[in-house]
C-alpha positions in Angstrom: 115.7 103.7 76.8 116.5 100.7 79.0 113.8 98.3 80.3 114.4 99.1 84.0 114.0 102.8 83.3 110.7 102.1 81.5 109.4 100.1 84.4 110.5 102.8 86.8 108.7 105.5 84.7 105.6 103.3 84.7 105.5 103.1 88.5 106.6 106.7 89.2 103.1 108.4 89.2 101.6 105.9 91.7 104.8 106.0 93.9 104.7 109.8 94.0 101.1 110.2 95.0 101.0 107.4 97.5 104.4 108.5 98.9 103.2 112.1 99.5 100.0 110.8 101.0 102.0 108.7 103.5 104.4 111.5 104.3 101.4 113.7 105.2 100.0 111.0 107.4 103.4 110.6 109.1 103.6 114.3 109.7 100.1 114.3 111.1 101.0 111.7 113.6 104.6 112.7 114.4 104.0 116.4 115.0 100.9 116.0 117.1 98.4 117.7 114.9 94.9 117.6 116.4 91.4 118.2 115.2 89.3 117.2 112.3 89.5 118.4 108.7 87.5 121.6 109.4 88.9 122.5 112.8 92.5 121.5 112.6 95.0 123.3 114.7 98.1 124.7 113.1 101.1 122.3 113.1 104.6 123.6 113.1 107.9 121.9 112.5 110.2 124.7 113.5 109.1 127.9 111.8 107.3 126.0 109.0 103.5 125.5 109.2 102.7 122.0 108.0 99.0 122.5 107.7 98.9 123.3 103.9 101.1 120.3 103.2 98.9 118.0 105.3 95.7 119.3 103.7 97.2 118.7 100.3 98.6 115.4 101.2 95.8 113.9 103.2 93.0 115.1 100.8 94.2 115.6 97.3 96.7 112.8 97.2 94.1 110.2 98.2 91.9 111.4 95.3 94.7 111.5 92.7 95.9 108.0 93.8 92.5 106.7 92.7 93.5 107.7 89.2 97.3 107.3 89.2 97.5 103.8 90.7 95.3 102.1 88.0 97.0 104.1 85.3 100.4 103.1 86.6 99.3 99.5 86.7 98.1 99.6 83.1 101.4 101.2 82.0 103.3 98.5 83.9 101.3 95.8 82.1 101.9 97.5 78.7 105.6 97.8 79.4 105.8 94.2 80.5 103.9 93.0 77.4 106.3 94.9 75.2 109.2 93.6 77.1 108.0 90.0 76.6 107.2 90.7 73.0 110.7 92.1 72.5 112.3 89.0 73.9 110.1 86.8 71.7 111.4 88.4 68.5 109.1 91.4 67.9 111.0 94.7 67.3 110.7 97.6 69.6 109.2 100.7 68.2 
């Protein structure tokens, strides 16, 4: 596997969770959803109710990003260390 692909796979979990969280925040602001987390009004984009997506994105993605961002950072450090070691003469295994 090529090195850019390894770096991409190391960053992918954090990018997905933070990206979904930001998409839910954007949908919350753009479609004019009102209310707090317990009394939120239904938000529609055409015939699609966005409330389940926003609940998932605004709550669960924040919690999972607390796990995936440090894990992705560690994977990125490990991939970088192996990349440096590979260029210094160590074999890739």
